[in-house]
N, C-alpha and C positions, 0 to 999 in steps of 0.2 A: 214366676214377678211372686214377691217378695211378701208372704201372705202378714208378716209384722210390719209390713207400713203401705196401712189402703191407699190407695192409687180418686182420690179425687177433681170428678170436670167440677171448679167450681163458673159462674160468669163473671167477667167479669171487662171496666169498662177502662181499668187503667191502660193506657195507650200505650205509652212507654214501655212498657213493659212487653203487651203485649206485641207488639215490633221485633224488641232484643231479640224476644222466645220465637219468634214466627222468620228472623231471618234465618236459619237452619233453611226453609223449603222456595226461597224463592232467593236472586238472582241484583235485588230493586232494592235497593227500603224503599227509597221513592216509592213504590207499587205498592209491597207489603202499606207502609202507611195508609198511604190511599183510602186504598179496599178496608185495614179497619177503623181508620175517623168513617167510614159512608158507615150508617145510621141500617142501611138496609145490612150491614154483618153484621151478627151473633159470636162474642170474641171467653173464650172459655180457662180458662187455666189448666193444663194437668198439673196436681199439684200428690207431690209426696210429703209424710206428716209435712205439711198447712207449708211447704215449701215448692216454688213453682219449677217444675222439670219441663216442663213443656207447654207448646199450645195449640189449641184450635180453633181457625174459625170458620164459620157456617151458613146460609147465606138460609136461608129457610123456607120454602115454600112447599103448600099443599100438594103439589104434582111430584114435583122432585129439587130435593136437594142439594141441594150442595157441601162439601168439604171445599173452599176454599184452598182452604193451608192446613196442617198437619205437624206437627215440626216435635222432640224429642229428644232434650240436649246430649250431642254426643257421648259426655259420661252416663248421658243408663239405660241408653240404646240396649236392645239385645236382653231385659230384662222382661216381655212385657206391659210395659203402660202404650208402648204406640197399641195395640192391639184390643192390651184394654178402654184406651178412650172411645178407640175406635166402634164396640161396642155399645161403653154409654152412648153413644149422641147418637148407635142405631134405637137404641133401646127411647133416648129422649124422640125422635121422628117415627114411632110405634106412638108414642103417646101423643103429638103429636097430630096424627091422624096420618104421616105425610106418607106418599104411594108407593117411589122408591128418593133411593140418595145416590146422589152421583161424588166418583174422586174425576178426580181429569193430575196425570203423569207426564213429567217429559220420557222423549218416546224411548233417551237412553238410560233412565233411570232400572235398571238392571234391580234392581232389588227393591224398590217401591210402587214395582207392581207387582213381581211376586206376594212383597206383603200385605199386595190389598188383596190376592188372590187369596192365598192365606186368609182374609180378614170374611171372606165370605165374595166377592165384590165377584164381576164377570164384564168382560169386553164391551163395547157399549161402542163406540165409536173413537174417531182420529177429527181435530180442532186443527186443520193443516195452519200450518208459519203459523203460531199462533206464540212462540218466542221471537217473531219480531221486533221487543218491543227491548231485549240486550242490546246493549250498548261496542259492543263486545262484541261479536264467537263467545259462547260454552262447551265445552265438548262432556262428560260424562263416561268414565269405561272405552275411552276414543271416539265418541261415535260425537257428531253434531247434534246438539241438542237446536231441534228447527220445531215438531207436532208436537201436542198435547196426545196423551192415551189420553178416554176421560173410561171407565169406571163405571159398573150398576150396580147397586143391591138394590134387588125386589122385595119388597115392604107390603105394595098385595097385593 
């Protein structure tokens, strides 16, 4: 990661900005908006030089918290910002006394599965037919997106 531009994860309630950034992480704008608007979830901007380059949506719970969405602008990927954002979420989870953090990704998201494992997450479970809410079939890497793979980072 570019050390001259430190990364910050900043809590945000700017719904339009969070939604626009998180659309990179889901095919359904309505679903993203409904979750960002839900006060049970906490939105964060990933900022470099005070400029939003991504966002994270987290559902904090004492036992199992979950990263619902994380997205980094395509022009900023591969620079370590996503990994730094995940590390910051895990640091906050430790401060909150959370036991573990979950994250889910599509069964076809080969790059995302690898990314989360590089961040220290381990395979945990499968949420079958999770993506039934898609209006039309969606393929990634030539694979139909159907199930969510859940990965776990054990803190306690």
